[in-house]
N, C-alpha and C positions, 0 to 999 in steps of 0.2 A: 486581358483584352488589348492593352496597349502593345504587348509583345506580338499578339496575333495581327494587329493592324500594320505592323512593320512589314508584313509579307503581302499586303493587299495588292500592291502594284505587280508583284510577281504572279499572283493569282490571276489578275486581269490579263497580264501579258501571256501567261500560259494558256488561258482560254482563247485569246486571240490567235495564238500560234497554232493551236489545235484546229480552230476554224479555218485558218489559212491552209493548213495541210489537207483538210477534207476537201476544200474548194479546189485545190490544186490536183488532188487525186481524181476528182470528178472530171476536170478538164483533161487530165492525162488519159482517162478512159475514153472520152469522146474523141480525142485526137487519134489515139491508137486504133479505135474501131471504125471511125468514119472518115478521117482525113489523111492519116499517115500513108495509106496505100493508094489513095485516090489522086495524089499529086503526080505530076509528070515524071519526076525522078525521085522516087521514095528515098528517104534517109536511111542510113544504117543506124545502129543503136545510139551512138553518141549524138547524132543530129536530132533524134527524137527527144533525148534528154534535154538538149539545149532549148527546144521549143517549150517544153514543160517548165524549165527553169525560168525562161523569160516571162511566162505566165505568172509564176509564183512571185517574181520580183515586181511585176506590174501590180499585182494584187496587193502586195505589201506596201508599195508606194502610194497607191490610191487610198488604201485603208488608213495609212498614216496621215495623208493630206486631209481627209475628211473626218478625222477623229473617230474612226470606226472601232477603236479599241478602248474607248473610254467607258468601260463598264463601271457602273456605280457612280458615274459623274453625270453623263447625259441622261435625260429622261428616256424611258424605254422606247417611246414612239420616235424620238429624234435619233436614237441609236440605230433602230431598225431602218429608218428612212435613209440615213447616211450610208449604211452598209448596202442597202438595195441599190442606191444610186452608184456607189463605187463599183460594185461587182458588175452592174449593167454596162458601165463605161469600159471596164476591163474586158468584158466579153465582146463589146463592139470593136475595140481595138484589136482584140485577138482574131476576130473575123477578118479584119483587113490584113492582118499579118498572115493568116492562113491563105487568103486569096493571093497575096503577093508570092508566097512560097509555091502555091499551085499554079501561078501564072494565068489565072482566070478567076472569075467570080465563082467561088465554091458555093455549094448549097448551104444556106444559113440555118436550115431546119435543126441540125444537131445542136448548134450553139443556142438557138432559141429555146429548145427543150432544156438544155443545160442551164440557161438563165432562169427559167421557171423553177427548176429544181433547186437552184441556188437560193432563190427567194424563199422557198419553203424551208430550206435548211436554216437560213439566216433568222427567220421569224422564230422557229422552234428553238434554235440555239440561244437566241437572245432572251426569250421568255424563261427558258430553263436556267441559264446562267445568272440572269438578274435575280431570280428567286434565290438561288444558291448564294450569291454574293451578299445580299442583304440579310440572309440568315447567318452567314459568317460574320458580317460586319453591320450590326444594328446601328441606327442613327446616333450621332454624337450628342451628348448632353452639353448644351451650350448656354452661356450667359452673355447678354448684350449689355454693353456699357454705352450709354447715350448722353448726348448733351442737349437735346431738344426733342420735342414731341414728334418732329418729322421723321425720327428714326423708326416710328411705327410702320411706315411704308415699307421699309426694308424687312422688318419682322414679318409682315404680311406675305411678302414674296418668298422669303426663306421657309415660311411655314407651309407653303404649298408643296414643299419637298420633304414631307414628314418621314419619307423613307431614308433620308440622308441627314437631316438636321432636326433636332428637337430643342427648342429654346425654352429653357426651364426657369430662367430668372432674368430680371432686368434691374440694372443698377444705374441710378442717376449720378452723374459726375460730381454732384454737390456733396456726396458722402465722403469725398476726399481720396487721395491716392492710396494711403495706407489701408483704408477699409476695402477699397477695390481689390488690392493685391491679396488681401486676406480671403476675400470671397472667391477669387479665381481658382484657388486650390481645389475647389469642390467639383470642377467641371472639366470636360474633355477639351474645351476651347472657349475662346472669347470673340465676340463680335464688337468691333469699335466703330461707332457711327456718330457723326455730327459732334465730334469732340474738338475742342481747341487744339491747335497744332502742337503746342509745347507738351501738354499732358498726353496727347496721343503718341508722340514720339517716345516719351518716357515709358509708356505702357508697352509699346512695340519692342523696345529694347529689353524690357523686363521679360516679356514673353520669349524673346530670342534666347536670352541667357538661361531661362528655366525650361526650355523646350515645350512651351505651351503654344498650341495651335492658335493663330490669330487671323480672323477674317476682318479686313479693313475696308471700309467704304472710302474710296480714294477721293482726294481733292483734285481739282483741275491741274494744279501744279504737279501732282504725282503722275497723272496721265501724260503730261508733256515730258517729264523726265524719263518715263518708260520708253519713249521713242528716241531718246538721246543715243549718241554714239560715244563709245569709250575712247578716250585719248590716252595712249600709252607711251608718250614721248618723254615723260618726266617720272621722277620717283614719287610724285604726288598725283593720285588719281584725279582725272577730270572727266566730266560728261559734257559733250557738246550737243546742245539743242539748236538745230539749224532754224527751226520755226519758219520755214519757207514753203510748207506744203510738200507736194511731190516733186521729185527731181525731174529734169528735162527728159531723161531716159524713161522714167516711169510714166510721164505724161504722154510721150510718144507711143509707148506700148499700149497704154490705156486707150488712147484715141484710136489707134489702129484696130484694137479689139472692138471698140464701140461701133466703128463704121462697119466692120464685117458682120458682127452679130445682129445689129439693128437692121441692116439691109436684108439679111437672111430671114429674120423674124417677120419683117413686113411682108415678104413674099409668102412665107408659110402661113401666116395668120390672116392673110387677105380675106378668106371666106368668113372668119369670125368677125373681123372688122366690119365687113359688109352687113352681116346679120345684126350686129350691135347698132350700127348707124341706122339701118332700116327700122329697128324696134324703137329707137329714140324718136325718129321722125313720125312713125305711125301713132305713137301714144298721144301726142298733143299738137303735132304739126309744127312745133318750134324748131329752132336751129339744132343741128346735130352736134356740133362742136362747141365747146365753151372755152373762151380765152380769159386768162387771168394773169396779171403782172406778178412775177416772182423774182427772187434774187438767186444769182448763181455766183461763180467765182469772182472774188474781188468786189462783190456788191453790185455787179452789173445786172440791170433789169432786163427781163425778156418776157414774152407771152407764152405761158405754158398751155398746152393743148390737152383737153379732156373731152370724153363723151359727156354731154350734158346729162347730169343725174338729178337736177333740181328743176323746179318749175321756172319758167321764164321770169326774169327780174326778181330773183330770190333775194337780192340785196338792193332793193330799189332805192334805199336811202344812201347807198354808196359806202356804208360802213361794213367793215369786215366782221362777220359773225360765223364762228366755228360751228360746224354741223354737230348735232347731238344725236344720241340714240332716239329712234322713233321721231326724227325731225319731220314735221309736217310738210316741209318744203321739198323733201325727197320724193320723186315720182316712183311708181311701181317698177318701171323698167330700171330706173336709177338705183333702186334698192338692190336689184339683182346684180347690176354692174358693179356696184360698190362691194357687194358681198364677195365677189370673186376677183376684185381689183381690175376688172375689165375696162373701167372708165379711164384708167391710166394708159392704155395701150397707144393712143395717138401721140404720146410723148416720145415714141420711137422716132417720129419726125423731128422733134426737138433735139434728139440725140444726133441724128444725121446732120442737122444744121450746125451742131457744135455748141448749143446752149446748155446741154445736159450730158451726163454720162450714164451708162447703164447702172453703175453703183456709185453711191455718194450720199451725202446728207440730203434729205428731201428738201426741195426748194420752198422757201417760206415767203409769205406776202410781205412787202416792204413795211406796211403799217404794223403788222403783228411782230415782225422782226424788231421794229423800233421799241415796241412794248416790252418784249422779252429782254432786250438789251438794257432797258431801264432797270429791270430786276437783277440781271447778272450781265455786266458789261462783256464778259468773256463769250457771249453768244455769237459775237462777230467772228470768233476764231474759226467757226465751221465754214466760213467763206473762203478758206485757203484752197479749196478744191471745188470743182464743178458740182452743181446739184445733181442728184441721181434719181433714176427711175425707181430704184429700191436702195436700201441701205442697211447697215448693221443694226441701227435702232429699229428698223421695220421688221426684221426677222428675229430679233431678240426681245423687243419690248411688246407691249400690248396696246390696245386702242387708247387706254387712259394713262399710259406712262407719262410722268411729268416732264415738262420741258427741260428741266435741269438734268434729269437722268438721260434724256435723249441727247442733250448736249454732250454729256460725258461719253456716251456711246459713239457719237459722231467723231469726237476727238480721239477716242481709242482707234477708230477706223483710220483716221488720217495719220496718226503716229505709228501705227503698226501695219500700214498698207503693204500689200503684196498682191501679185497677180493671182496666186492661189486663194487668197482671202476673197477676192472678187468672185472667183468661181464658186466658192463655198456659199457666199451670200446669194448668188443667182440661183443656185440649186435649192437653197433653203427658202427662197421666195416662192417657189412652186408649192412647197408644202404649206407655207403661210397663207397663200391664196386659196388653196383647197380646204385647209383646216385652220381658220383664223383663231388665234389664241384668245382665251377668255380674259376679261378685264380683272383688275385687282380690287375692284370696289367692294367695300364691306362696311357694315354699320355697327355703331354702338360700343366699341371697345377702345381703350387707350393703352399706353405702355404699361400702366400699373397692373393691367389684367394678366400680364405675363409672369407675375410673381407666383401665380397658382394655376394658370391656364396656358400651358406651352403651345397648344395647338389652336388657340383663339386667333381672331383676326382683328387688328387694330383699324382705326379710322384711316381712310385714304387721305394723305396730306395734300393740301391744295396749293401750297407754295413751297418751293424747295429752298434748302439752306444754302447760303452763299459759300464760296470757297474758303474763306478765312473767318 
């Protein structure tokens, strides 16, 4: 099995290459039959090859950017969604290219039909190959080494992917380094979670030396180091952590993109905004918009705008109270708005004003931020960038993801920021709004249940472990 797993990346790559070839051949057929002879000055043979080659390159670039070749890694629904989005964008760009070549707006019908055919092909291909992939590579048998009961939360999340991971044993660090090493030999890999830094580093180095796969729950310092820059000026390796958030160039590009997209979205979504406002007003006659003080870059306060989704004076005593499932304060219209994230749309005005960005850590209330900072002082690090309408934590986490895990994801976004990452998060936000992820809540089990029940669910931890 270990020898077979060595070829799994080639298998995924081969499947992706075949899919790209089929998609390209479909476009070549559409181009040759419907567009090649309809342009003002038709190409000879090589010109047609160049058009098809450009399509193949565009498809490969977009598939790479959106992780469309990660068979066996992404959930099947996420993989299909990413591929559908990618090929739709490629076909849209190809239509513009065809129109430029033809020197007028060409008929979009052939490319629309091609897009529908591509969607069907992608769904069938992904379903078939995913089944084949997991038949060839069954889930890994893993052991988790933990230092506190809070590791149960991670076990719960990984157990949701029983197609990929099977946690068969749990080891408390109290049994000692030598015993842990002895136990590791029986499994395909190890999960290291909530372990004191010194012991964790020793186990990581042991796994590296013995070619044992290790899944490590990162500390905040690990995330910061990942965003560091290599310094190669000396014969001693250095990693530079600037710790300044985004560069001036990144902020300029991000702000320009925010202005363009938020202005276009406000125009396009105007009918939906009007319907939402009317529904809120007609339900109880109260105010349409709700203003609340939030924090953005460098701790600056601003008033975030939302469609009101709760009864008037929902916090009459002035104290911050987080909304819960089936909260009695939420109105009927508000429940629908929250379900599809429509209550957040007025924040496009906050983006135009400059208080927020399209993508970034979600803005937190000052009083709640102060409470979180008492538990983990590093919570303030997320204020290195502007607050966002959506964020990495929102498209990756669930409704009940803990504050410390959200902090880690926010810092991952800041340290690994790129324009492409923003585009990925925006596109994944659409999927999250239409198909909200389920919560991680479960009852009645602890870490010890994983000694004999690899697919059980541990208790949801209520307070996250600190960095060190």
